[in-house]
SERO-4910 file (N, C-alpha, C, O; in steps of 0.05 Angstrom, whole numbers):
BEGIN
 pado doro    nc1    nc2    nc3   cac1   cac2   cac3    cc1    cc2    cc3    oc1    oc2    oc3
  Met    A     19    -26     -1      1     -2      2     17     24     -3     40     23      5
  Ser    A      8     45    -16     21     70    -17     26     89      8     11     89     27
  Arg    A     45    105      6     46    119     33      9    134     35     -9    130     52
  Arg    A      9    149     14    -20    164     13    -40    150     18    -59    161     29
  Ala    A    -40    119      9    -62    101     14    -67     96     41    -89     92     50
  Phe    A    -38     95     57    -41     86     87    -48    106     99    -61    104    120
  Ala    A    -42    133     88    -51    156    105    -82    158    103    -96    165    122
  Ala    A    -91    150     80   -124    158     75   -135    135     95   -157    140    105
  Val    A   -122    112    102   -137     94    120   -140    102    152   -158     94    168
  Ala    A   -118    121    156   -108    130    178   -135    153    181   -150    152    201
  Ile    A   -138    167    167   -159    186    166   -189    179    168   -205    193    180
  Ala    A   -193    156    153   -219    144    152   -232    131    177   -256    129    184
  Thr    A   -205    121    187   -210    106    214   -212    120    242   -223    112    262
  Ala    A   -197    148    235   -197    170    257   -232    179    258   -246    182    278
  Phe    A   -240    182    232   -266    197    232   -288    169    242   -310    174    252
  Ala    A   -281    145    239   -301    130    243   -306    121    273   -321    103    282
  Gly    A   -292    135    282   -289    136    316   -306    154    329   -317    151    351
  Ile    A   -306    177    311   -320    203    320   -353    191    315   -361    179    294
  Pro    A   -373    198    342   -399    186    345   -408    217    322   -393    236    323
  Gly    A   -428    217    307   -446    233    301   -465    247    311   -486    251    299
  Ser    A   -457    259    340   -477    268    359   -486    293    358   -505    302    370
  Ala    A   -467    307    342   -469    339    344   -494    348    324   -497    341    301
  Arg    A   -515    367    339   -533    370    325   -533    384    294   -522    406    290
  Ala    A   -549    369    273   -549    383    249   -545    413    246   -557    421    266
  Thr    A   -538    430    236   -548    458    231   -571    453    210   -567    444    187
  Thr    A   -600    460    221   -622    468    202   -621    493    178   -605    512    179
  Leu    A   -635    491    163   -637    507    148   -649    536    162   -646    559    153
  Ala    A   -659    528    179   -663    556    193   -641    575    209   -639    599    212
  Asp    A   -630    558    215   -596    558    231   -580    580    204   -571    603    206
  Ile    A   -583    560    183   -561    573    160   -570    596    154   -555    610    141
  Arg    A   -604    609    161   -608    632    151   -600    656    169   -591    678    162
  Arg    A   -603    647    193   -598    658    219   -570    673    216   -568    697    218
  Arg    A   -545    654    210   -516    656    207   -510    671    182   -493    689    181
  Gly    A   -527    664    162   -527    681    140   -506    663    125   -492    677    111
  His    A   -499    634    124   -483    629    101   -486    595     99   -495    587    121
  Met    A   -483    578     84   -488    547     79   -452    536     85   -435    553     78
  Leu    A   -445    520     92   -419    505     86   -422    482     70   -436    463     77
  Val    A   -410    480     49   -411    459     32   -380    442     28   -360    456     26
  Ala    A   -378    419     26   -355    409     22   -358    392     -2   -378    378     -6
  Thr    A   -337    393    -20   -329    379    -47   -301    364    -46   -283    370    -32
  Glu    A   -301    347    -60   -270    335    -57   -251    349    -87   -263    367   -100
  Asp    A   -233    342    -94   -216    352   -106   -204    331   -130   -191    342   -148
  Asn    A   -209    304   -130   -200    290   -147   -217    263   -159   -208    241   -165
  Tyr    A   -247    272   -163   -257    252   -174   -272    260   -205   -296    262   -208
  Pro    A   -257    263   -223   -269    270   -249   -292    246   -261   -292    221   -257
  Pro    A   -305    258   -271   -313    285   -286   -331    301   -269   -341    322   -276
  Phe    A   -334    285   -237   -352    304   -217   -339    324   -211   -349    346   -217
  Glu    A   -313    323   -198   -298    341   -186   -269    340   -192   -260    317   -191
  Ser    A   -250    362   -199   -229    353   -198   -217    384   -199   -232    404   -196
  Met    A   -184    385   -203   -177    408   -202   -162    411   -231   -146    395   -239
  Gln    A   -169    432   -245   -156    440   -271   -139    464   -276   -150    486   -283
  Asn    A   -114    462   -274    -96    493   -277   -108    503   -253   -120    525   -252
  Asn    A   -106    483   -229   -106    501   -202   -136    514   -195   -141    528   -176
  Gln    A   -150    507   -211   -174    517   -205   -203    497   -209   -205    482   -228
  Pro    A   -215    498   -196   -239    469   -184   -257    471   -212   -268    492   -220
  Ala    A   -259    443   -227   -269    436   -246   -294    412   -242   -293    392   -227
  Gly    A   -313    417   -256   -328    391   -254   -360    392   -259   -369    413   -268
  Phe    A   -374    374   -255   -404    368   -256   -406    384   -236   -417    406   -240
  Asp    A   -395    374   -204   -407    384   -182   -398    415   -182   -415    432   -176
  His    A   -375    424   -188   -367    451   -183   -384    462   -198   -395    481   -188
  Asp    A   -392    456   -220   -413    480   -243   -444    477   -227   -459    496   -228
  Leu    A   -449    459   -216   -476    458   -201   -470    481   -174   -482    503   -173
  Tyr    A   -449    474   -156   -439    493   -139   -441    527   -147   -449    545   -132
  Arg    A   -433    530   -171   -430    557   -176   -457    565   -184   -463    589   -181
  Leu    A   -474    550   -194   -510    554   -197   -525    561   -171   -541    580   -167
  Leu    A   -516    538   -150   -524    545   -125   -520    567   -106   -533    569    -86
  Arg    A   -496    588   -116   -487    600   -103   -506    627   -109   -512    643    -92
  Gln    A   -512    628   -135   -529    650   -147   -561    645   -134   -576    662   -125
  Trp    A   -565    619   -135   -590    613   -128   -596    620   -104   -614    636   -103
  Ala    A   -585    612    -79   -589    609    -52   -594    636    -46   -580    653    -56
  Pro    A   -615    642    -28   -617    668    -15   -602    675      8   -609    692     24
  Phe    A   -582    662     10   -558    669     27   -530    655     14   -533    640     -6
  Glu    A   -499    663     27   -478    657     22   -479    629     22   -491    617     40
  Val    A   -465    616      3   -453    585      4   -423    586     -1   -412    595    -21
  Arg    A   -412    576     21   -387    579     21   -374    543     17   -386    523     25
  Gln    A   -353    541      5   -341    519     -5   -309    512      5   -289    526      0
  Thr    A   -312    489     17   -287    476     24   -284    456      8   -303    441      3
  Ile    A   -255    453     -5   -244    430    -25   -231    405     -8   -207    409     -8
  Ile    A   -237    386      3   -216    370     14   -224    343      0   -242    340    -16
  Pro    A   -200    320     12   -201    295      4   -228    282     11   -243    289     30
  Phe    A   -234    262     -8   -257    254      1   -259    233     27   -280    229     40
  Gln    A   -236    222     32   -236    209     60   -249    220     85   -258    207    104
  Gly    A   -249    246     83   -263    268    111   -282    282    103   -288    299    120
  Leu    A   -299    282     78   -323    291     69   -346    288     85   -358    305     99
  Leu    A   -352    258     78   -379    250     92   -372    253    121   -389    265    132
  Ala    A   -353    246    135   -348    250    166   -355    278    175   -367    286    195
  Gly    A   -342    294    151   -349    319    165   -374    338    166   -377    360    177
  Val    A   -392    323    149   -422    325    151   -437    312    174   -455    320    188
  Ile    A   -424    292    173   -439    276    195   -434    291    228   -450    295    246
  Thr    A   -404    297    226   -401    311    254   -400    339    257   -387    352    274
  Gly    A   -416    348    235   -427    376    235   -406    400    227   -413    423    229
  Gln    A   -382    391    218   -359    407    207   -371    416    181   -360    437    174
  Phe    A   -389    409    164   -403    418    149   -431    407    134   -438    383    132
  Asp    A   -446    430    126   -479    428    131   -484    409    103   -505    396    102
  Val    A   -463    407     76   -475    394     57   -451    379     44   -433    393     34
  Ala    A   -449    351     44   -429    339     23   -439    346    -13   -452    332    -28
  Leu    A   -429    370    -17   -437    371    -43   -416    357    -67   -399    369    -81
  Thr    A   -424    327    -65   -401    318    -76   -419    294    -95   -444    295    -96
  Ala    A   -405    275   -107   -418    252   -118   -418    228   -100   -408    207   -107
  Ala    A   -432    232    -75   -426    203    -61   -444    184    -70   -461    194    -84
  Val    A   -445    155    -65   -459    140    -77   -473    132    -46   -462    127    -24
  Ile    A   -501    132    -52   -518    119    -39   -519     92    -25   -529     73    -37
  Thr    A   -512     89     -4   -513     57      4   -530     57     31   -536     78     43
  Asp    A   -536     28     40   -551     24     64   -529     34     87   -536     51    103
  Gln    A   -505     24     86   -489     42    112   -484     70    109   -472     83    127
  Arg    A   -490     78     92   -489    115     87   -512    126     99   -512    141    118
  Ala    A   -532    117     87   -559    117     99   -568    118    125   -589    128    132
  Gln    A   -550    105    142   -559    102    171   -550    135    180   -565    147    194
  Gln    A   -527    149    171   -522    175    185   -525    200    163   -519    224    167
  Leu    A   -535    190    143   -532    214    132   -566    213    109   -576    191    102
  Asp    A   -578    241    102   -603    241     83   -588    247     60   -568    262     61
  Phe    A   -597    237     39   -590    242     12   -611    264     -4   -636    263     -1
  Ala    A   -600    281    -18   -616    291    -42   -625    272    -66   -618    249    -65
  Met    A   -638    280    -86   -643    264   -103   -623    259   -124   -614    281   -132
  Pro    A   -614    241   -135   -594    230   -153   -584    249   -169   -601    264   -177
  Ile    A   -558    254   -179   -549    269   -196   -536    253   -220   -523    265   -237
  Ala    A   -538    230   -220   -526    211   -238   -525    185   -225   -524    181   -201
  Glu    A   -525    167   -244   -524    139   -241   -493    129   -230   -472    137   -240
  Ala    A   -497    109   -204   -467    107   -199   -464     76   -197   -443     70   -185
  Thr    A   -480     51   -206   -470     27   -214   -446     24   -218   -436     39   -234
  His    A   -428      1   -204   -401     -4   -208   -395    -25   -221   -400    -47   -212
  Phe    A   -381    -20   -246   -368    -37   -263   -336    -43   -255   -325    -31   -237
  Tyr    A   -325    -59   -267   -293    -60   -269   -280    -47   -295   -290    -43   -317
  Val    A   -258    -44   -288   -239    -35   -318   -217    -45   -309   -209    -48   -286
  Lys    A   -206    -52   -334   -180    -69   -337   -160    -55   -363   -165    -35   -376
  Arg    A   -138    -74   -366   -117    -60   -383   -127    -59   -412   -142    -78   -418
  Lys    A   -124    -47   -426   -129    -56   -454   -112    -80   -467    -87    -79   -466
  Gly    A   -122    -97   -477   -114   -118   -489   -110   -141   -464    -97   -160   -470
  Asp    A   -120   -140   -436   -114   -155   -424   -134   -183   -427   -156   -185   -417
  Asn    A   -121   -202   -442   -143   -222   -450   -148   -240   -424   -168   -255   -426
  Arg    A   -135   -243   -401   -148   -256   -385   -172   -253   -375   -189   -270   -369
  Ile    A   -172   -219   -374   -203   -214   -364   -230   -211   -396   -229   -195   -415
  Arg    A   -245   -228   -392   -268   -225   -416   -292   -221   -404   -308   -209   -419
  Ser    A   -302   -227   -376   -321   -225   -356   -316   -218   -335   -294   -210   -327
  Val    A   -341   -219   -322   -348   -219   -289   -325   -241   -280   -306   -236   -265
  Arg    A   -332   -266   -292   -319   -290   -285   -294   -296   -285   -286   -316   -273
  Asp    A   -278   -282   -297   -250   -285   -298   -237   -270   -272   -215   -275   -264
  Leu    A   -256   -250   -260   -237   -233   -235   -228   -247   -216   -210   -240   -201
  Gly    A   -244   -272   -214   -234   -295   -188   -204   -294   -181   -187   -300   -198
  Gly    A   -199   -286   -154   -168   -290   -144   -153   -271   -160   -130   -274   -155
  Leu    A   -156   -254   -177   -142   -231   -185   -139   -207   -166   -156   -207   -148
  Thr    A   -119   -184   -166   -117   -165   -150   -129   -138   -159   -121   -126   -180
  Val    A   -149   -127   -143   -165   -108   -150   -158    -85   -131   -152    -87   -107
  Gly    A   -161    -54   -150   -156    -33   -130   -184    -18   -131   -203    -21   -147
  Leu    A   -183      0   -109   -207     19   -106   -200     41    -85   -183     35    -69
  Gln    A   -210     61    -85   -204     85    -68   -219     78    -44   -242     70    -44
  Gln    A   -202     81    -18   -203     75     11   -232     95     16   -236    118      7
  Gly    A   -247     80     30   -274     96     42   -291     99     16   -311    112     20
  Ser    A   -287     91     -6   -309     88    -25   -329     72    -17   -326     55      1
  Ser    A   -359     76    -35   -377     61    -28   -372     35    -43   -393     21    -40
  Ile    A   -358     25    -54   -355     -5    -65   -338    -21    -48   -334    -45    -51
  Gln    A   -329     -6    -32   -311    -22     -9   -327    -31      7   -323    -54     17
  Gln    A   -351    -18     14   -370    -28     35   -388    -51     23   -405    -64     35
  Arg    A   -381    -54     -3   -401    -75    -22   -380    -98    -30   -384   -114    -48
  Leu    A   -363    -98    -20   -340   -117    -30   -354   -146    -21   -346   -165    -35
  Pro    A   -370   -150     -3   -383   -177      1   -401   -189    -17   -406   -213    -18
  Gln    A   -414   -164    -38   -431   -170    -54   -412   -180    -82   -418   -199    -97
  Val    A   -395   -167    -83   -371   -171   -105   -367   -205    -96   -371   -220   -115
  Asp    A   -362   -213    -80   -346   -235    -78   -366   -255    -80   -359   -277    -88
  Gln    A   -395   -251    -73   -418   -269    -71   -419   -276   -106   -420   -298   -118
  Leu    A   -421   -247   -118   -415   -256   -150   -394   -269   -163   -397   -279   -186
  Leu    A   -371   -269   -150   -347   -283   -163   -356   -314   -159   -356   -332   -175
  Gln    A   -363   -315   -128   -366   -345   -123   -389   -360   -137   -388   -385   -138
  Ser    A   -412   -344   -148   -423   -360   -159   -418   -360   -189   -436   -363   -206
  His    A   -390   -356   -195   -377   -360   -222   -352   -384   -216   -335   -393   -231
  Gly    A   -357   -391   -191   -334   -408   -187   -309   -395   -171   -290   -410   -165
  Gly    A   -310   -373   -168   -289   -361   -159   -287   -344   -133   -307   -347   -118
  Arg    A   -265   -325   -123   -268   -318   -100   -250   -287   -104   -232   -284   -120
  Leu    A   -261   -266    -86   -248   -240    -90   -221   -247    -78   -218   -265    -62
  Gly    A   -201   -229    -88   -176   -236    -88   -163   -215    -78   -178   -200    -65
  Arg    A   -135   -205    -79   -124   -181    -59   -137   -155    -61   -139   -146    -83
  Val    A   -144   -145    -44   -155   -114    -47   -129    -98    -38   -113   -105    -21
  Val    A   -130    -76    -53   -111    -54    -59   -131    -29    -46   -154    -29    -56
  Ala    A   -128    -15    -33   -143     15    -27   -127     32    -24   -110     31     -7
  Tyr    A   -133     58    -47   -114     76    -53   -129    106    -37   -151    107    -26
  Ala    A   -115    122    -39   -124    155    -26   -142    161    -44   -165    168    -38
  Ser    A   -133    159    -73   -156    169    -98   -148    149   -114   -131    132   -114
  Tyr    A   -169    156   -133   -173    133   -156   -152    135   -176   -141    115   -185
  Pro    A   -145    162   -186   -120    165   -204    -97    151   -198    -82    145   -216
  Glu    A    -92    146   -176    -68    125   -162    -76     95   -173    -63     80   -188
  Ala    A   -100     91   -162   -109     61   -171   -107     57   -205    -99     36   -217
  Phe    A   -112     75   -214   -107     74   -245    -80     73   -254    -76     55   -271
  Gln    A    -57     89   -246    -35     84   -246    -29     61   -242    -17     53   -262
  Asp    A    -30     43   -224    -19     25   -217    -30     -1   -235    -17    -21   -239
  Leu    A    -56      5   -244    -70    -11   -255    -56    -10   -283    -55    -32   -294
  Ala    A    -48      6   -293    -39     19   -326    -10      4   -322     -3     -8   -343
  Ile    A      7      3   -303     32    -11   -303     33    -36   -290     54    -41   -278
  Gly    A     12    -54   -291      5    -74   -282     10    -85   -260     14   -109   -260
  Arg    A     11    -69   -232     14    -70   -205    -12    -86   -191    -12   -100   -170
  Ile    A    -32    -82   -205    -61    -93   -199    -76   -101   -227    -68    -91   -248
  Asp    A    -94   -117   -225   -109   -128   -245   -128   -120   -261   -131   -122   -285
  Tyr    A   -144   -106   -241   -175    -90   -244   -177    -70   -224   -165    -70   -203
  Val    A   -196    -49   -236   -202    -27   -214   -233    -31   -214   -245    -36   -235
  Leu    A   -245    -27   -191   -279    -21   -186   -283      4   -184   -269     15   -168
  His    A   -303     22   -199   -311     45   -198   -333     50   -212   -339     33   -229
  Ser    A   -351     74   -208   -375     82   -215   -375     80   -245   -355     84   -258
  Val    A   -401     73   -260   -405     79   -286   -393    104   -302   -380    103   -323
  Val    A   -399    124   -290   -393    150   -297   -368    158   -300   -364    172   -319
  Ala    A   -347    152   -284   -322    152   -276   -306    138   -300   -291    148   -316
  Leu    A   -314    112   -298   -302     93   -316   -307    102   -344   -288    101   -359
  Ala    A   -330    112   -354   -337    118   -384   -316    146   -386   -306    150   -408
  Asp    A   -312    160   -369   -297    180   -375   -264    178   -374   -246    191   -386
  Leu    A   -262    155   -352   -233    145   -358   -225    137   -383   -204    145   -395
  Val    A   -243    120   -393   -236    104   -415   -234    126   -445   -217    128   -462
  Arg    A   -260    139   -442   -260    160   -466   -234    180   -470   -227    186   -493
  Arg    A   -221    190   -449   -197    203   -443   -172    181   -451   -160    191   -470
  Arg    A   -164    161   -445   -152    137   -440   -152    113   -457   -140     92   -450
  Pro    A   -168    115   -484   -177     90   -498   -155     73   -503   -161     49   -507
  Asn    A   -127     79   -503   -108     58   -513    -96     46   -485    -79     28   -486
  Asp    A   -104     55   -465    -96     43   -439   -118     21   -420   -114      2   -405
  Phe    A   -143     36   -430   -165     13   -410   -186      8   -426   -194     22   -445
  Glu    A   -200    -23   -413   -221    -24   -426   -244    -26   -403   -238    -37   -381
  Met    A   -271    -15   -407   -292    -28   -391   -308    -46   -387   -323    -50   -406
  Gly    A   -311    -62   -364   -323    -83   -362   -351    -83   -364   -366    -70   -379
  Glu    A   -359   -105   -342   -387   -109   -334   -396    -97   -308   -379    -90   -292
  Ala    A   -425    -93   -301   -424    -88   -276   -424   -110   -253   -432   -133   -255
  Val    A   -413   -101   -230   -415   -121   -210   -428   -119   -189   -426   -136   -171
  Val    A   -445    -96   -187   -470    -92   -162   -492    -82   -172   -489    -66   -191
  Pro    A   -515    -86   -164   -535    -78   -174   -537    -38   -180   -519    -21   -179
  Val    A   -562    -37   -183   -558     -2   -200   -557     13   -171   -568      4   -151
  Ser    A   -546     34   -173   -537     52   -150   -537     79   -163   -538     82   -187
  Tyr    A   -537    103   -141   -541    129   -152   -520    147   -136   -516    145   -112
  His    A   -504    167   -153   -495    190   -142   -514    209   -125   -538    211   -130
  Ala    A   -503    220   -105   -526    245    -99   -512    260    -69   -496    250    -53
  Trp    A   -523    285    -69   -506    298    -41   -519    289    -18   -538    274    -19
  Ala    A   -509    297      1   -518    285     28   -519    311     51   -503    330     52
  Val    A   -546    308     73   -538    324     94   -537    303    121   -543    279    120
  Lys    A   -528    318    141   -535    302    167   -561    287    170   -582    299    169
  Lys    A   -561    256    175   -589    246    184   -609    268    195   -599    288    205
  Gly    A   -629    266    193   -650    280    200   -651    305    198   -669    317    209
  Asn    A   -629    321    180   -633    350    164   -653    344    142   -643    338    121
  Arg    A   -670    344    142   -694    340    118   -699    367    112   -698    369     87
  Glu    A   -704    388    123   -716    413    113   -682    421    102   -687    443     91
  Leu    A   -658    417     99   -644    423     89   -645    405     60   -644    416     38
  Arg    A   -646    379     66   -647    361     44   -666    369     18   -659    371     -6
  Asp    A   -692    373     30   -714    390     11   -704    417     -7   -709    423    -30
  Phe    A   -692    428     12   -681    457     -2   -664    451    -24   -670    462    -45
  Leu    A   -643    435    -24   -628    416    -43   -648    402    -61   -646    409    -85
  Asn    A   -662    389    -58   -674    381    -80   -698    398    -92   -708    390   -113
  Gln    A   -706    419    -81   -717    452    -96   -697    454   -116   -699    443   -138
  Phe    A   -676    466   -110   -654    473   -130   -646    452   -149   -644    463   -171
  Leu    A   -642    429   -149   -635    404   -164   -661    410   -184   -656    420   -206
  Thr    A   -696    403   -175   -711    401   -185   -710    425   -211   -713    419   -234
  Glu    A   -707    448   -203   -707    472   -224   -684    469   -233   -681    493   -236
  Gln    A   -662    459   -243   -639    452   -253   -655    430   -276   -649    433   -300
  Trp    A   -671    411   -270   -679    391   -290   -699    399   -305   -706    388   -326
  Asn    A   -715    427   -293   -738    434   -300   -731    455   -322   -746    458   -341
  Asn    A   -708    471   -318   -702    482   -339   -680    476   -360   -671    492   -377
  Gly    A   -673    450   -357   -659    443   -375   -623    435   -370   -612    418   -384
  Thr    A   -611    450   -349   -588    453   -343   -575    423   -334   -552    415   -339
  Met    A   -592    411   -320   -579    388   -309   -574    364   -329   -555    349   -325
  Val    A   -590    362   -346   -586    346   -372   -560    361   -395   -541    349   -406
  Arg    A   -566    382   -395   -538    401   -405   -506    396   -397   -486    389   -409
  Leu    A   -513    401   -374   -483    391   -349   -482    368   -350   -458    362   -353
  Gln    A   -496    345   -350   -489    316   -358   -484    307   -382   -471    287   -386
  Glu    A   -492    319   -396   -477    313   -431   -451    327   -430   -432    314   -437
  Gln    A   -447    352   -422   -420    366   -424   -400    350   -405   -376    352   -411
  Trp    A   -405    337   -384   -385    326   -367   -385    296   -376   -363    289   -385
  Phe    A   -402    280   -374   -413    253   -372   -409    241   -405   -404    217   -410
  Gly    A   -413    262   -424   -420    249   -445   -448    238   -453   -455    236   -476
  Arg    A   -461    234   -436   -488    224   -434   -507    239   -419   -500    260   -410
  Ala    A   -530    230   -416   -553    242   -398   -556    221   -382   -545    199   -382
  Phe    A   -575    232   -365   -589    200   -340   -622    216   -341   -629    221   -319
  Pro    A   -641    224   -362   -657    232   -352   -685    220   -337   -707    229   -332
  Asn    A   -674    200   -334   -698    182   -323   -697    172   -290   -713    157   -279
  Leu    A   -668    190   -278   -658    183   -252   -692    189   -239   -709    204   -248
  Pro    A   -691    171   -215   -709    173   -192   -713    203   -186   -696    219   -195
  Arg    A   -728    209   -176   -735    243   -163   -733    243   -137   -741    263   -125
  Ala    A   -724    222   -125   -721    218    -90   -695    200    -89   -687    190   -110
  Ala    A   -684    196    -71   -655    181    -64   -667    159    -67   -692    157    -68
  Met    A   -648    134    -67   -655    108    -72   -633     89    -62   -610     88    -71
  Leu    A   -640     78    -48   -618     50    -40   -611     35    -67   -625     33    -87
  Pro    A   -587     26    -62   -581      7    -83   -603    -13    -89   -620    -22    -74
  Gly    A   -600    -19   -125   -628    -38   -130   -652    -23   -130   -673    -35   -136
  Asn    A   -654      6   -122   -678     21   -136   -696     16   -108   -719     25   -106
  Arg    A   -686      4    -91   -704      6    -60   -702     37    -43   -685     54    -37
  Pro    A   -736     34    -40   -735     66    -24   -721     62      3   -719     40     15
  Ile    A   -713     84      9   -697     91     43   -720     95     59   -738    111     55
  Pro    A   -719     77     79   -742     75     97   -739    105    114   -718    117    114
  Asp    A   -764    114    129   -765    140    138   -756    130    166   -753    146    185
***
């Protein structure tokens, strides 16, 4: 494991030990103090990244529109993903304005706004690696992923899928960021990477000579912004903003710009993997 990946494990472990007992800052609190605190990450293209030392990507474009739309100031902090959701849970930030994948585990501590994109996880391999032709060939091979990512939480499901094909999940290498995982995949240190469909489609579009996208490894899931569990008034405020972006065509335009495709039939409410409603 690289030094950065080891540091990411330490960050995630530290946050895991912090209970989410702090009271969520409500929409009324935000109006009184005059600003909302949102956090985005810096290394998750095409949703969020840094280009020429400036934030760029789908979520950053929506953030700029939210600043114009909101009746109060919206302040942004850009941090590594490993501390982002934990920062909302512990009350450091009001909103995780990031492409977080909705999972059963996260839904225990966070309330999600309506989806902004599909997030079903696929595998990606090196271009021309003929050992891997389908999911059934992944058994026993080394897989890379980002520390703290949603697919890390769902590895038991991936293992069950591989067992159904007569294999087992091989060695798992966790990285501080996906670009590090892709770098190791390109030079042969790992055999495949698990990531969401939008990010992998963007990767293959940018580097068609290096990578090939494979098949889905888990049921359909979605990317969405998040607030602290129980902060539904703030969640509904975000949904109002996102609904307006759907209705005026901005959401589809930005999806096509950043993803190369649109998701016009996304649910208009947060859904758990497999299109299961989140219990109240």
